[in-house]
PDB file of N, CA, C and O in Angstrom:
ATOM      1  N   UNK A   1      -7.038   3.343  13.559  1.00  0.00           N
ATOM      2  CA  UNK A   1      -6.295   2.346  12.790  1.00  0.00           C
ATOM      3  C   UNK A   1      -6.821   2.359  11.356  1.00  0.00           C
ATOM      4  O   UNK A   1      -8.031   2.341  11.132  1.00  0.00           O
ATOM      5  N   UNK A   2      -5.914   2.390  10.396  1.00  0.00           N
ATOM      6  CA  UNK A   2      -6.272   2.340   8.982  1.00  0.00           C
ATOM      7  C   UNK A   2      -5.880   1.000   8.384  1.00  0.00           C
ATOM      8  O   UNK A   2      -4.825   0.452   8.704  1.00  0.00           O
ATOM      9  N   UNK A   3      -6.725   0.483   7.525  1.00  0.00           N
ATOM     10  CA  UNK A   3      -6.398  -0.696   6.725  1.00  0.00           C
ATOM     11  C   UNK A   3      -6.154  -0.213   5.303  1.00  0.00           C
ATOM     12  O   UNK A   3      -7.015   0.435   4.708  1.00  0.00           O
ATOM     13  N   UNK A   4      -4.988  -0.525   4.761  1.00  0.00           N
ATOM     14  CA  UNK A   4      -4.598  -0.052   3.434  1.00  0.00           C
ATOM     15  C   UNK A   4      -4.768  -1.184   2.427  1.00  0.00           C
ATOM     16  O   UNK A   4      -4.330  -2.310   2.662  1.00  0.00           O
ATOM     17  N   UNK A   5      -5.412  -0.869   1.299  1.00  0.00           N
ATOM     18  CA  UNK A   5      -5.667  -1.846   0.243  1.00  0.00           C
ATOM     19  C   UNK A   5      -5.365  -1.221  -1.111  1.00  0.00           C
ATOM     20  O   UNK A   5      -5.374   0.001  -1.253  1.00  0.00           O
ATOM     21  N   UNK A   6      -5.096  -2.069  -2.113  1.00  0.00           N
ATOM     22  CA  UNK A   6      -5.059  -1.583  -3.488  1.00  0.00           C
ATOM     23  C   UNK A   6      -6.493  -1.420  -3.957  1.00  0.00           C
ATOM     24  O   UNK A   6      -7.346  -2.254  -3.653  1.00  0.00           O
ATOM     25  N   UNK A   7      -6.763  -0.362  -4.689  1.00  0.00           N
ATOM     26  CA  UNK A   7      -8.086  -0.099  -5.216  1.00  0.00           C
ATOM     27  C   UNK A   7      -8.459  -1.154  -6.254  1.00  0.00           C
ATOM     28  O   UNK A   7      -7.597  -1.642  -6.984  1.00  0.00           O
ATOM     29  N   UNK A   8      -9.746  -1.506  -6.320  1.00  0.00           N
ATOM     30  CA  UNK A   8     -10.187  -2.507  -7.306  1.00  0.00           C
ATOM     31  C   UNK A   8     -10.017  -2.010  -8.732  1.00  0.00           C
ATOM     32  O   UNK A   8     -10.048  -2.810  -9.667  1.00  0.00           O
ATOM     33  N   UNK A   9      -9.837  -0.701  -8.920  1.00  0.00           N
ATOM     34  CA  UNK A   9      -9.606  -0.173 -10.272  1.00  0.00           C
ATOM     35  C   UNK A   9      -8.280  -0.670 -10.851  1.00  0.00           C
ATOM     36  O   UNK A   9      -8.080  -0.624 -12.065  1.00  0.00           O
ATOM     37  N   UNK A  10      -7.366  -1.147  -9.986  1.00  0.00           N
ATOM     38  CA  UNK A  10      -6.121  -1.749 -10.457  1.00  0.00           C
ATOM     39  C   UNK A  10      -6.467  -2.961 -11.312  1.00  0.00           C
ATOM     40  O   UNK A  10      -5.807  -3.233 -12.315  1.00  0.00           O
ATOM     41  N   UNK A  11      -7.505  -3.684 -10.906  1.00  0.00           N
ATOM     42  CA  UNK A  11      -8.118  -4.707 -11.732  1.00  0.00           C
ATOM     43  C   UNK A  11      -7.516  -6.086 -11.786  1.00  0.00           C
ATOM     44  O   UNK A  11      -8.227  -7.034 -12.121  1.00  0.00           O
ATOM     45  N   UNK A  12      -6.250  -6.255 -11.475  1.00  0.00           N
ATOM     46  CA  UNK A  12      -5.622  -7.563 -11.624  1.00  0.00           C
ATOM     47  C   UNK A  12      -4.736  -7.862 -10.419  1.00  0.00           C
ATOM     48  O   UNK A  12      -4.400  -6.974  -9.636  1.00  0.00           O
ATOM     49  N   UNK A  13      -4.372  -9.119 -10.294  1.00  0.00           N
ATOM     50  CA  UNK A  13      -3.389  -9.494  -9.286  1.00  0.00           C
ATOM     51  C   UNK A  13      -2.039  -8.951  -9.748  1.00  0.00           C
ATOM     52  O   UNK A  13      -1.637  -9.157 -10.893  1.00  0.00           O
ATOM     53  N   UNK A  14      -1.351  -8.263  -8.858  1.00  0.00           N
ATOM     54  CA  UNK A  14      -0.070  -7.648  -9.191  1.00  0.00           C
ATOM     55  C   UNK A  14       1.065  -8.376  -8.487  1.00  0.00           C
ATOM     56  O   UNK A  14       0.896  -8.919  -7.395  1.00  0.00           O
ATOM     57  N   UNK A  15       2.207  -8.377  -9.125  1.00  0.00           N
ATOM     58  CA  UNK A  15       3.417  -8.906  -8.498  1.00  0.00           C
ATOM     59  C   UNK A  15       4.065  -7.765  -7.712  1.00  0.00           C
ATOM     60  O   UNK A  15       4.237  -6.659  -8.224  1.00  0.00           O
ATOM     61  N   UNK A  16       4.419  -8.055  -6.468  1.00  0.00           N
ATOM     62  CA  UNK A  16       5.077  -7.063  -5.630  1.00  0.00           C
ATOM     63  C   UNK A  16       6.552  -7.031  -6.004  1.00  0.00           C
ATOM     64  O   UNK A  16       7.214  -8.068  -6.055  1.00  0.00           O
ATOM     65  N   UNK A  17       7.056  -5.839  -6.264  1.00  0.00           N
ATOM     66  CA  UNK A  17       8.479  -5.683  -6.560  1.00  0.00           C
ATOM     67  C   UNK A  17       9.245  -5.530  -5.254  1.00  0.00           C
ATOM     68  O   UNK A  17       9.535  -6.517  -4.578  1.00  0.00           O
ATOM     69  N   UNK A  18       9.564  -4.318  -4.908  1.00  0.00           N
ATOM     70  CA  UNK A  18      10.320  -4.028  -3.690  1.00  0.00           C
ATOM     71  C   UNK A  18       9.412  -3.348  -2.668  1.00  0.00           C
ATOM     72  O   UNK A  18       8.618  -2.473  -3.013  1.00  0.00           O
ATOM     73  N   UNK A  19       9.538  -3.756  -1.421  1.00  0.00           N
ATOM     74  CA  UNK A  19       8.787  -3.143  -0.317  1.00  0.00           C
ATOM     75  C   UNK A  19       9.761  -2.238   0.442  1.00  0.00           C
ATOM     76  O   UNK A  19      10.809  -2.691   0.902  1.00  0.00           O
ATOM     77  N   UNK A  20       9.408  -0.962   0.569  1.00  0.00           N
ATOM     78  CA  UNK A  20      10.303   0.026   1.171  1.00  0.00           C
ATOM     79  C   UNK A  20      10.001   0.311   2.642  1.00  0.00           C
ATOM     80  O   UNK A  20      10.772   1.012   3.298  1.00  0.00           O
ATOM     81  N   UNK A  21       8.900  -0.214   3.171  1.00  0.00           N
ATOM     82  CA  UNK A  21       8.528   0.060   4.564  1.00  0.00           C
ATOM     83  C   UNK A  21       8.416  -1.247   5.347  1.00  0.00           C
ATOM     84  O   UNK A  21       8.259  -2.329   4.781  1.00  0.00           O
ATOM     85  N   UNK A  22       8.500  -1.106   6.662  1.00  0.00           N
ATOM     86  CA  UNK A  22       8.345  -2.272   7.536  1.00  0.00           C
ATOM     87  C   UNK A  22       7.580  -1.840   8.780  1.00  0.00           C
ATOM     88  O   UNK A  22       7.397  -0.649   9.030  1.00  0.00           O
ATOM     89  N   UNK A  23       7.142  -2.811   9.543  1.00  0.00           N
ATOM     90  CA  UNK A  23       6.425  -2.546  10.774  1.00  0.00           C
ATOM     91  C   UNK A  23       7.272  -1.633  11.665  1.00  0.00           C
ATOM     92  O   UNK A  23       8.469  -1.856  11.850  1.00  0.00           O
ATOM     93  N   UNK A  24       6.626  -0.606  12.211  1.00  0.00           N
ATOM     94  CA  UNK A  24       7.302   0.337  13.089  1.00  0.00           C
ATOM     95  C   UNK A  24       7.757   1.617  12.412  1.00  0.00           C
ATOM     96  O   UNK A  24       8.057   2.602  13.086  1.00  0.00           O
ATOM     97  N   UNK A  25       7.812   1.614  11.066  1.00  0.00           N
ATOM     98  CA  UNK A  25       8.234   2.812  10.337  1.00  0.00           C
ATOM     99  C   UNK A  25       7.180   3.916  10.453  1.00  0.00           C
ATOM    100  O   UNK A  25       5.981   3.643  10.502  1.00  0.00           O
ATOM    101  N   UNK A  26       7.644   5.153  10.497  1.00  0.00           N
ATOM    102  CA  UNK A  26       6.768   6.325  10.438  1.00  0.00           C
ATOM    103  C   UNK A  26       6.716   6.754   8.972  1.00  0.00           C
ATOM    104  O   UNK A  26       7.748   6.957   8.333  1.00  0.00           O
ATOM    105  N   UNK A  27       5.498   6.888   8.453  1.00  0.00           N
ATOM    106  CA  UNK A  27       5.299   7.223   7.042  1.00  0.00           C
ATOM    107  C   UNK A  27       4.580   8.560   6.941  1.00  0.00           C
ATOM    108  O   UNK A  27       3.672   8.864   7.715  1.00  0.00           O
ATOM    109  N   UNK A  28       5.014   9.349   5.963  1.00  0.00           N
ATOM    110  CA  UNK A  28       4.396  10.649   5.688  1.00  0.00           C
ATOM    111  C   UNK A  28       3.740  10.611   4.315  1.00  0.00           C
ATOM    112  O   UNK A  28       4.092   9.790   3.468  1.00  0.00           O
ATOM    113  N   UNK A  29       2.788  11.507   4.107  1.00  0.00           N
ATOM    114  CA  UNK A  29       2.092  11.583   2.831  1.00  0.00           C
ATOM    115  C   UNK A  29       3.099  11.633   1.681  1.00  0.00           C
ATOM    116  O   UNK A  29       4.063  12.396   1.726  1.00  0.00           O
ATOM    117  N   UNK A  30       2.874  10.830   0.672  1.00  0.00           N
ATOM    118  CA  UNK A  30       3.659  10.748  -0.557  1.00  0.00           C
ATOM    119  C   UNK A  30       4.973   9.979  -0.426  1.00  0.00           C
ATOM    120  O   UNK A  30       5.728   9.914  -1.396  1.00  0.00           O
ATOM    121  N   UNK A  31       5.273   9.394   0.737  1.00  0.00           N
ATOM    122  CA  UNK A  31       6.441   8.516   0.855  1.00  0.00           C
ATOM    123  C   UNK A  31       6.239   7.290  -0.044  1.00  0.00           C
ATOM    124  O   UNK A  31       5.107   6.855  -0.253  1.00  0.00           O
ATOM    125  N   UNK A  32       7.316   6.742  -0.565  1.00  0.00           N
ATOM    126  CA  UNK A  32       7.241   5.520  -1.377  1.00  0.00           C
ATOM    127  C   UNK A  32       7.045   4.325  -0.443  1.00  0.00           C
ATOM    128  O   UNK A  32       7.794   4.148   0.517  1.00  0.00           O
ATOM    129  N   UNK A  33       6.026   3.504  -0.737  1.00  0.00           N
ATOM    130  CA  UNK A  33       5.718   2.321   0.074  1.00  0.00           C
ATOM    131  C   UNK A  33       6.273   1.045  -0.550  1.00  0.00           C
ATOM    132  O   UNK A  33       6.983   0.285   0.108  1.00  0.00           O
ATOM    133  N   UNK A  34       5.949   0.811  -1.824  1.00  0.00           N
ATOM    134  CA  UNK A  34       6.365  -0.410  -2.513  1.00  0.00           C
ATOM    135  C   UNK A  34       6.157  -0.229  -4.004  1.00  0.00           C
ATOM    136  O   UNK A  34       5.570   0.759  -4.445  1.00  0.00           O
ATOM    137  N   UNK A  35       6.643  -1.193  -4.782  1.00  0.00           N
ATOM    138  CA  UNK A  35       6.396  -1.198  -6.220  1.00  0.00           C
ATOM    139  C   UNK A  35       5.593  -2.449  -6.576  1.00  0.00           C
ATOM    140  O   UNK A  35       5.699  -3.484  -5.918  1.00  0.00           O
ATOM    141  N   UNK A  36       4.794  -2.329  -7.625  1.00  0.00           N
ATOM    142  CA  UNK A  36       4.053  -3.477  -8.156  1.00  0.00           C
ATOM    143  C   UNK A  36       4.280  -3.552  -9.651  1.00  0.00           C
ATOM    144  O   UNK A  36       4.538  -2.548 -10.314  1.00  0.00           O
ATOM    145  N   UNK A  37       4.178  -4.770 -10.165  1.00  0.00           N
ATOM    146  CA  UNK A  37       4.302  -4.994 -11.598  1.00  0.00           C
ATOM    147  C   UNK A  37       3.006  -5.611 -12.100  1.00  0.00           C
ATOM    148  O   UNK A  37       2.518  -6.603 -11.559  1.00  0.00           O
ATOM    149  N   UNK A  38       2.459  -5.001 -13.149  1.00  0.00           N
ATOM    150  CA  UNK A  38       1.218  -5.483 -13.730  1.00  0.00           C
ATOM    151  C   UNK A  38       1.258  -5.197 -15.220  1.00  0.00           C
ATOM    152  O   UNK A  38       1.553  -4.078 -15.641  1.00  0.00           O
ATOM    153  N   UNK A  39       0.963  -6.206 -16.007  1.00  0.00           N
ATOM    154  CA  UNK A  39       0.966  -6.051 -17.471  1.00  0.00           C
ATOM    155  C   UNK A  39       2.302  -5.487 -17.963  1.00  0.00           C
ATOM    156  O   UNK A  39       2.340  -4.618 -18.835  1.00  0.00           O
ATOM    157  N   UNK A  40       3.391  -5.996 -17.388  1.00  0.00           N
ATOM    158  CA  UNK A  40       4.764  -5.620 -17.757  1.00  0.00           C
ATOM    159  C   UNK A  40       5.092  -4.155 -17.476  1.00  0.00           C
ATOM    160  O   UNK A  40       6.029  -3.605 -18.053  1.00  0.00           O
ATOM    161  N   UNK A  41       4.322  -3.524 -16.591  1.00  0.00           N
ATOM    162  CA  UNK A  41       4.569  -2.142 -16.193  1.00  0.00           C
ATOM    163  C   UNK A  41       4.824  -2.101 -14.701  1.00  0.00           C
ATOM    164  O   UNK A  41       4.084  -2.700 -13.920  1.00  0.00           O
ATOM    165  N   UNK A  42       5.872  -1.395 -14.305  1.00  0.00           N
ATOM    166  CA  UNK A  42       6.168  -1.254 -12.882  1.00  0.00           C
ATOM    167  C   UNK A  42       5.630   0.086 -12.389  1.00  0.00           C
ATOM    168  O   UNK A  42       5.849   1.122 -13.017  1.00  0.00           O
ATOM    169  N   UNK A  43       4.927   0.054 -11.262  1.00  0.00           N
ATOM    170  CA  UNK A  43       4.327   1.248 -10.690  1.00  0.00           C
ATOM    171  C   UNK A  43       4.820   1.430  -9.264  1.00  0.00           C
ATOM    172  O   UNK A  43       4.843   0.484  -8.476  1.00  0.00           O
ATOM    173  N   UNK A  44       5.213   2.651  -8.943  1.00  0.00           N
ATOM    174  CA  UNK A  44       5.627   2.994  -7.587  1.00  0.00           C
ATOM    175  C   UNK A  44       4.383   3.445  -6.824  1.00  0.00           C
ATOM    176  O   UNK A  44       3.653   4.326  -7.280  1.00  0.00           O
ATOM    177  N   UNK A  45       4.147   2.838  -5.664  1.00  0.00           N
ATOM    178  CA  UNK A  45       2.974   3.166  -4.850  1.00  0.00           C
ATOM    179  C   UNK A  45       3.406   4.096  -3.720  1.00  0.00           C
ATOM    180  O   UNK A  45       4.294   3.776  -2.930  1.00  0.00           O
ATOM    181  N   UNK A  46       2.751   5.261  -3.666  1.00  0.00           N
ATOM    182  CA  UNK A  46       3.045   6.281  -2.660  1.00  0.00           C
ATOM    183  C   UNK A  46       1.957   6.300  -1.590  1.00  0.00           C
ATOM    184  O   UNK A  46       0.807   5.954  -1.861  1.00  0.00           O
ATOM    185  N   UNK A  47       2.320   6.699  -0.393  1.00  0.00           N
ATOM    186  CA  UNK A  47       1.361   6.790   0.717  1.00  0.00           C
ATOM    187  C   UNK A  47       0.393   7.947   0.495  1.00  0.00           C
ATOM    188  O   UNK A  47       0.783   9.018   0.028  1.00  0.00           O
ATOM    189  N   UNK A  48      -0.855   7.720   0.830  1.00  0.00           N
ATOM    190  CA  UNK A  48      -1.842   8.797   0.878  1.00  0.00           C
ATOM    191  C   UNK A  48      -2.327   8.947   2.322  1.00  0.00           C
ATOM    192  O   UNK A  48      -3.467   9.331   2.582  1.00  0.00           O
ATOM    193  N   UNK A  49      -1.427   8.632   3.241  1.00  0.00           N
ATOM    194  CA  UNK A  49      -1.730   8.678   4.670  1.00  0.00           C
ATOM    195  C   UNK A  49      -0.468   9.049   5.437  1.00  0.00           C
ATOM    196  O   UNK A  49       0.630   9.094   4.882  1.00  0.00           O
ATOM    197  N   UNK A  50      -0.651   9.310   6.711  1.00  0.00           N
ATOM    198  CA  UNK A  50       0.475   9.585   7.605  1.00  0.00           C
ATOM    199  C   UNK A  50       0.275   8.785   8.874  1.00  0.00           C
ATOM    200  O   UNK A  50      -0.846   8.675   9.371  1.00  0.00           O
ATOM    201  N   UNK A  51       1.356   8.222   9.405  1.00  0.00           N
ATOM    202  CA  UNK A  51       1.259   7.474  10.642  1.00  0.00           C
ATOM    203  C   UNK A  51       2.328   6.411  10.769  1.00  0.00           C
ATOM    204  O   UNK A  51       3.288   6.373   9.999  1.00  0.00           O
ATOM    205  N   UNK A  52       2.144   5.543  11.758  1.00  0.00           N
ATOM    206  CA  UNK A  52       3.090   4.476  12.057  1.00  0.00           C
ATOM    207  C   UNK A  52       2.566   3.160  11.494  1.00  0.00           C
ATOM    208  O   UNK A  52       1.420   2.786  11.739  1.00  0.00           O
ATOM    209  N   UNK A  53       3.410   2.461  10.738  1.00  0.00           N
ATOM    210  CA  UNK A  53       3.048   1.160  10.167  1.00  0.00           C
ATOM    211  C   UNK A  53       2.953   0.146  11.307  1.00  0.00           C
ATOM    212  O   UNK A  53       3.913  -0.047  12.054  1.00  0.00           O
ATOM    213  N   UNK A  54       1.789  -0.504  11.439  1.00  0.00           N
ATOM    214  CA  UNK A  54       1.609  -1.510  12.489  1.00  0.00           C
ATOM    215  C   UNK A  54       1.611  -2.930  11.946  1.00  0.00           C
ATOM    216  O   UNK A  54       1.688  -3.890  12.712  1.00  0.00           O
ATOM    217  N   UNK A  55       1.527  -3.067  10.625  1.00  0.00           N
ATOM    218  CA  UNK A  55       1.581  -4.384  10.010  1.00  0.00           C
ATOM    219  C   UNK A  55       1.770  -4.278   8.517  1.00  0.00           C
ATOM    220  O   UNK A  55       1.210  -3.387   7.879  1.00  0.00           O
ATOM    221  N   UNK A  56       2.563  -5.189   7.947  1.00  0.00           N
ATOM    222  CA  UNK A  56       2.800  -5.230   6.497  1.00  0.00           C
ATOM    223  C   UNK A  56       2.538  -6.656   6.022  1.00  0.00           C
ATOM    224  O   UNK A  56       3.161  -7.604   6.500  1.00  0.00           O
ATOM    225  N   UNK A  57       1.615  -6.797   5.081  1.00  0.00           N
ATOM    226  CA  UNK A  57       1.251  -8.103   4.552  1.00  0.00           C
ATOM    227  C   UNK A  57       1.733  -8.279   3.118  1.00  0.00           C
ATOM    228  O   UNK A  57       1.053  -8.898   2.299  1.00  0.00           O
ATOM    229  N   UNK A  58       2.900  -7.738   2.820  1.00  0.00           N
ATOM    230  CA  UNK A  58       3.505  -7.815   1.492  1.00  0.00           C
ATOM    231  C   UNK A  58       4.920  -8.353   1.610  1.00  0.00           C
ATOM    232  O   UNK A  58       5.609  -8.111   2.602  1.00  0.00           O
ATOM    233  N   UNK A  59       5.348  -9.085   0.589  1.00  0.00           N
ATOM    234  CA  UNK A  59       6.751  -9.483   0.486  1.00  0.00           C
ATOM    235  C   UNK A  59       7.175  -9.301  -0.969  1.00  0.00           C
ATOM    236  O   UNK A  59       6.393  -9.551  -1.887  1.00  0.00           O
ATOM    237  N   UNK A  60       8.409  -8.867  -1.170  1.00  0.00           N
ATOM    238  CA  UNK A  60       8.931  -8.733  -2.516  1.00  0.00           C
ATOM    239  C   UNK A  60       8.857 -10.056  -3.253  1.00  0.00           C
ATOM    240  O   UNK A  60       9.251 -11.092  -2.717  1.00  0.00           O
ATOM    241  N   UNK A  61       8.359 -10.028  -4.472  1.00  0.00           N
ATOM    242  CA  UNK A  61       8.216 -11.235  -5.268  1.00  0.00           C
ATOM    243  C   UNK A  61       6.878 -11.928  -5.090  1.00  0.00           C
ATOM    244  O   UNK A  61       6.533 -12.830  -5.853  1.00  0.00           O
ATOM    245  N   UNK A  62       6.119 -11.503  -4.078  1.00  0.00           N
ATOM    246  CA  UNK A  62       4.800 -12.084  -3.835  1.00  0.00           C
ATOM    247  C   UNK A  62       3.748 -11.449  -4.723  1.00  0.00           C
ATOM    248  O   UNK A  62       4.062 -10.641  -5.597  1.00  0.00           O
ATOM    249  N   UNK A  63       2.516 -11.813  -4.497  1.00  0.00           N
ATOM    250  CA  UNK A  63       1.397 -11.272  -5.270  1.00  0.00           C
ATOM    251  C   UNK A  63       0.426 -10.566  -4.332  1.00  0.00           C
ATOM    252  O   UNK A  63       0.327 -10.897  -3.151  1.00  0.00           O
ATOM    253  N   UNK A  64      -0.283  -9.594  -4.878  1.00  0.00           N
ATOM    254  CA  UNK A  64      -1.291  -8.879  -4.107  1.00  0.00           C
ATOM    255  C   UNK A  64      -2.528  -8.676  -4.979  1.00  0.00           C
ATOM    256  O   UNK A  64      -2.432  -8.279  -6.141  1.00  0.00           O
ATOM    257  N   UNK A  65      -3.683  -8.956  -4.394  1.00  0.00           N
ATOM    258  CA  UNK A  65      -4.953  -8.775  -5.084  1.00  0.00           C
ATOM    259  C   UNK A  65      -5.581  -7.458  -4.643  1.00  0.00           C
ATOM    260  O   UNK A  65      -5.431  -7.061  -3.487  1.00  0.00           O
ATOM    261  N   UNK A  66      -6.283  -6.777  -5.549  1.00  0.00           N
ATOM    262  CA  UNK A  66      -7.021  -5.584  -5.148  1.00  0.00           C
ATOM    263  C   UNK A  66      -7.996  -5.904  -4.018  1.00  0.00           C
ATOM    264  O   UNK A  66      -8.527  -7.012  -3.939  1.00  0.00           O
ATOM    265  N   UNK A  67      -8.222  -4.936  -3.157  1.00  0.00           N
ATOM    266  CA  UNK A  67      -9.137  -5.000  -2.018  1.00  0.00           C
ATOM    267  C   UNK A  67      -8.719  -6.003  -0.953  1.00  0.00           C
ATOM    268  O   UNK A  67      -9.553  -6.439  -0.159  1.00  0.00           O
ATOM    269  N   UNK A  68      -7.445  -6.374  -0.921  1.00  0.00           N
ATOM    270  CA  UNK A  68      -6.873  -7.193   0.143  1.00  0.00           C
ATOM    271  C   UNK A  68      -6.088  -6.261   1.053  1.00  0.00           C
ATOM    272  O   UNK A  68      -5.359  -5.396   0.567  1.00  0.00           O
ATOM    273  N   UNK A  69      -6.226  -6.424   2.372  1.00  0.00           N
ATOM    274  CA  UNK A  69      -5.490  -5.561   3.295  1.00  0.00           C
ATOM    275  C   UNK A  69      -4.000  -5.851   3.147  1.00  0.00           C
ATOM    276  O   UNK A  69      -3.552  -6.972   3.383  1.00  0.00           O
ATOM    277  N   UNK A  70      -3.235  -4.828   2.753  1.00  0.00           N
ATOM    278  CA  UNK A  70      -1.808  -5.007   2.525  1.00  0.00           C
ATOM    279  C   UNK A  70      -0.955  -4.433   3.644  1.00  0.00           C
ATOM    280  O   UNK A  70       0.194  -4.836   3.822  1.00  0.00           O
ATOM    281  N   UNK A  71      -1.512  -3.494   4.399  1.00  0.00           N
ATOM    282  CA  UNK A  71      -0.828  -2.998   5.590  1.00  0.00           C
ATOM    283  C   UNK A  71      -1.821  -2.306   6.497  1.00  0.00           C
ATOM    284  O   UNK A  71      -2.896  -1.885   6.071  1.00  0.00           O
ATOM    285  N   UNK A  72      -1.438  -2.197   7.753  1.00  0.00           N
ATOM    286  CA  UNK A  72      -2.244  -1.468   8.722  1.00  0.00           C
ATOM    287  C   UNK A  72      -1.393  -0.335   9.279  1.00  0.00           C
ATOM    288  O   UNK A  72      -0.176  -0.456   9.418  1.00  0.00           O
ATOM    289  N   UNK A  73      -2.066   0.769   9.595  1.00  0.00           N
ATOM    290  CA  UNK A  73      -1.377   1.984  10.011  1.00  0.00           C
ATOM    291  C   UNK A  73      -2.132   2.630  11.158  1.00  0.00           C
ATOM    292  O   UNK A  73      -3.359   2.728  11.131  1.00  0.00           O
ATOM    293  N   UNK A  74      -1.394   3.067  12.160  1.00  0.00           N
ATOM    294  CA  UNK A  74      -1.959   3.896  13.222  1.00  0.00           C
ATOM    295  C   UNK A  74      -1.738   5.332  12.782  1.00  0.00           C
ATOM    296  O   UNK A  74      -0.673   5.902  13.018  1.00  0.00           O
ATOM    297  N   UNK A  75      -2.740   5.916  12.145  1.00  0.00           N
ATOM    298  CA  UNK A  75      -2.577   7.260  11.601  1.00  0.00           C
ATOM    299  C   UNK A  75      -3.849   7.770  10.977  1.00  0.00           C
ATOM    300  O   UNK A  75      -4.950   7.391  11.376  1.00  0.00           O
ATOM    301  N   UNK A  76      -3.689   8.640   9.984  1.00  0.00           N
ATOM    302  CA  UNK A  76      -4.850   9.262   9.339  1.00  0.00           C
ATOM    303  C   UNK A  76      -4.614   9.393   7.841  1.00  0.00           C
ATOM    304  O   UNK A  76      -3.474   9.471   7.382  1.00  0.00           O
ATOM    305  N   UNK A  77      -5.718   9.416   7.080  1.00  0.00           N
ATOM    306  CA  UNK A  77      -5.661   9.611   5.642  1.00  0.00           C
ATOM    307  C   UNK A  77      -5.297  11.061   5.360  1.00  0.00           C
ATOM    308  O   UNK A  77      -5.842  11.975   5.978  1.00  0.00           O
ATOM    309  N   UNK A  78      -4.373  11.272   4.422  1.00  0.00           N
ATOM    310  CA  UNK A  78      -3.931  12.626   4.084  1.00  0.00           C
ATOM    311  C   UNK A  78      -4.641  13.167   2.847  1.00  0.00           C
ATOM    312  O   UNK A  78      -4.947  14.357   2.778  1.00  0.00           O
ATOM    313  N   UNK A  79      -4.904  12.299   1.869  1.00  0.00           N
ATOM    314  CA  UNK A  79      -5.576  12.739   0.643  1.00  0.00           C
ATOM    315  C   UNK A  79      -6.164  11.546  -0.097  1.00  0.00           C
ATOM    316  O   UNK A  79      -5.948  10.395   0.284  1.00  0.00           O
ATOM    317  N   UNK A  80      -6.910  11.834  -1.158  1.00  0.00           N
ATOM    318  CA  UNK A  80      -7.500  10.786  -1.984  1.00  0.00           C
ATOM    319  C   UNK A  80      -6.426  10.154  -2.868  1.00  0.00           C
ATOM    320  O   UNK A  80      -5.432  10.797  -3.208  1.00  0.00           O
ATOM    321  N   UNK A  81      -6.632   8.906  -3.231  1.00  0.00           N
ATOM    322  CA  UNK A  81      -5.703   8.198  -4.116  1.00  0.00           C
ATOM    323  C   UNK A  81      -6.497   7.327  -5.069  1.00  0.00           C
ATOM    324  O   UNK A  81      -7.506   6.735  -4.688  1.00  0.00           O
ATOM    325  N   UNK A  82      -6.034   7.251  -6.321  1.00  0.00           N
ATOM    326  CA  UNK A  82      -6.673   6.365  -7.290  1.00  0.00           C
ATOM    327  C   UNK A  82      -6.204   4.932  -7.124  1.00  0.00           C
ATOM    328  O   UNK A  82      -6.836   4.010  -7.638  1.00  0.00           O
ATOM    329  N   UNK A  83      -5.092   4.732  -6.405  1.00  0.00           N
ATOM    330  CA  UNK A  83      -4.489   3.410  -6.294  1.00  0.00           C
ATOM    331  C   UNK A  83      -4.730   2.779  -4.934  1.00  0.00           C
ATOM    332  O   UNK A  83      -4.983   1.577  -4.856  1.00  0.00           O
ATOM    333  N   UNK A  84      -4.659   3.561  -3.857  1.00  0.00           N
ATOM    334  CA  UNK A  84      -4.805   3.022  -2.502  1.00  0.00           C
ATOM    335  C   UNK A  84      -6.145   3.379  -1.897  1.00  0.00           C
ATOM    336  O   UNK A  84      -6.674   4.467  -2.125  1.00  0.00           O
ATOM    337  N   UNK A  85      -6.688   2.456  -1.124  1.00  0.00           N
ATOM    338  CA  UNK A  85      -7.898   2.681  -0.342  1.00  0.00           C
ATOM    339  C   UNK A  85      -7.482   2.666   1.121  1.00  0.00           C
ATOM    340  O   UNK A  85      -6.776   1.751   1.548  1.00  0.00           O
ATOM    341  N   UNK A  86      -7.897   3.644   1.886  1.00  0.00           N
ATOM    342  CA  UNK A  86      -7.638   3.652   3.319  1.00  0.00           C
ATOM    343  C   UNK A  86      -8.969   3.583   4.052  1.00  0.00           C
ATOM    344  O   UNK A  86      -9.797   4.488   3.940  1.00  0.00           O
ATOM    345  N   UNK A  87      -9.170   2.508   4.801  1.00  0.00           N
ATOM    346  CA  UNK A  87     -10.403   2.309   5.564  1.00  0.00           C
ATOM    347  C   UNK A  87     -10.100   2.374   7.050  1.00  0.00           C
ATOM    348  O   UNK A  87      -9.168   1.735   7.538  1.00  0.00           O
ATOM    349  N   UNK A  88     -10.900   3.155   7.760  1.00  0.00           N
ATOM    350  CA  UNK A  88     -10.754   3.199   9.217  1.00  0.00           C
ATOM    351  C   UNK A  88     -11.361   1.955   9.821  1.00  0.00           C
ATOM    352  O   UNK A  88     -12.414   1.485   9.391  1.00  0.00           O
ATOM    353  N   UNK A  89     -10.672   1.422  10.837  1.00  0.00           N
ATOM    354  CA  UNK A  89     -11.177   0.241  11.529  1.00  0.00           C
ATOM    355  C   UNK A  89     -11.633   0.626  12.892  1.00  0.00           C
ATOM    356  O   UNK A  89     -12.099  -0.225  13.650  1.00  0.00           O
TER     357      UNK A  89
END
């Protein structure tokens, strides 16, 4: 099981734009997960893992803080990311 978080290098609380995944979805490396807005810039967040989404703790229009678990995945890390942290549980 992986816990997915925004990296603390993001530095600020971000507004969640659109969430493209939901519980039960199968995600592949580099799939689009969601968008965030920070400092008037919108960023598309891509997966750096592969597996099945087991939980999503994001809603469009909500806020997300770095190092907060934003989703859980039954899968494996595919590569390093400057934006996402994947921790095995």
